[in-house]
C-alpha positions in Angstrom: 0.4 0.5 -0.8 -2.5 -1.6 -1.9 -4.2 -1.4 -5.4 -7.9 -1.6 -6.2 -9.5 -1.9 -9.6 -11.5 1.1 -10.7 -15.2 0.4 -11.0 -16.9 0.0 -14.4 -20.3 1.6 -15.1 -22.1 -1.0 -13.0 -19.9 -0.1 -10.0 -17.9 -3.4 -10.1 -14.1 -3.3 -10.4 -12.9 -3.6 -14.0 -9.9 -5.8 -14.6 -6.5 -4.2 -15.2 -7.4 -0.7 -14.0 -5.7 0.0 -10.7 -5.1 3.0 -8.5 -3.0 3.4 -5.3 -4.9 3.4 -2.0 -3.8 5.9 0.6 -4.9 6.2 4.2 -6.4 9.5 5.3 -6.3 11.4 8.6 -10.0 11.6 9.6 -9.3 14.5 12.0 -7.7 16.5 9.3 -10.7 15.8 7.0 -13.1 16.7 9.8 -11.3 20.1 10.3 -11.6 20.7 6.5 -15.4 19.8 6.7 -15.8 22.3 9.6 -14.4 25.1 7.4 -16.3 24.2 4.3 -18.9 26.7 3.4 -22.4 25.1 3.2 -25.3 26.9 1.7 -28.7 26.4 0.1 -29.0 26.9 -3.6 -30.9 25.7 -6.7 -29.9 25.0 -10.3 -30.8 27.7 -12.8 -33.3 25.5 -14.6 -35.2 24.5 -11.4 -38.3 26.1 -10.1 -37.6 29.0 -7.6 -39.2 27.0 -4.7 -36.7 24.1 -5.1 -33.7 24.3 -2.7 -30.7 22.0 -2.2 -28.2 22.0 0.7 -24.5 21.5 0.4 -21.2 23.0 -0.6 -20.4 24.6 -3.9 -18.4 22.3 -6.2 -15.7 24.9 -6.5 -15.3 25.1 -2.7 -15.3 21.3 -2.5 -12.5 21.0 -5.1 -10.4 23.8 -3.4 -10.9 22.2 0.0 -10.4 18.5 -0.7 -8.8 18.3 -4.2 -11.1 15.4 -5.0 -13.0 14.5 -8.2 -12.5 15.4 -11.8 -13.0 19.2 -11.7 -14.7 22.1 -10.1 -18.2 21.7 -11.4 -19.4 18.5 -9.7 -19.1 16.6 -6.5 -18.9 12.9 -7.1 -21.1 10.9 -4.7 -18.3 8.5 -3.9 -16.2 11.5 -2.7 -19.0 13.0 -0.7 -19.7 9.6 0.9 -16.0 9.1 1.7 -15.7 12.5 3.3 -18.8 12.0 5.3 -17.8 8.5 6.5 -14.3 9.4 7.5 -15.7 12.5 9.3 -18.2 10.3 11.2 -15.3 7.9 12.2 -13.3 10.9 13.5 -16.3 12.2 15.5 -16.9 8.7 16.9 -13.2 8.5 18.1 -13.5 12.1 19.5 -16.7 11.3 21.4 -15.0 8.1 22.8 -12.0 10.1 23.9 -14.3 12.7 25.6 -16.4 10.0 27.3 -13.2 8.4 28.7 -11.9 11.8 29.9 -15.3 12.6 31.5 -15.3 9.3 33.3 -11.8 9.9 34.6 -12.8 13.4 35.8 -15.9 12.1 37.5 -13.9 9.4 39.2 -11.4 11.9 40.5 -14.1 14.3 41.7 -15.9 11.4 43.5 -12.6 10.2 45.1 -11.9 13.8 46.2 -15.4 14.2 47.7 -15.1 10.8 49.4 -11.7 11.8 50.8 -13.0 15.1 52.0 -16.1 13.5 53.6 -13.8 11.0 55.3 -11.5 13.7 56.5 -14.3 15.7 58.0 -15.7 12.7 59.8 -12.2 12.0 61.2 -11.9 15.6 62.3 -15.2 15.2 64.3 -13.9 12.1 66.0 -10.6 13.7 67.1 -12.1 17.0 68.2 -15.2 15.7 69.8 
């Protein structure tokens, strides 16, 4: 398992502060994202016309177990979840495109075979 330095306030890694790096299953994260409640809301101190869109921090913490608590969603965590979900969707779309191409090829081959068979029937019966 690789180690990375935790960033300092500027976003650069600080020497001597390491954390383990673990791979994640993008499809599992994507499934969690699909079940995450998303709503519109506003902070109590904002004007009533202001709206935000996203999950509640409590739902986020319960779903992913990321961050420091249940009152905020760290941008680095939101970005990570979004990026790994995009990667999973990219792989899923690629798989579906390959499956569709295979099915099209099979249908075309079947139609070609059927057309060839019909023409052959005409020759032998005619």
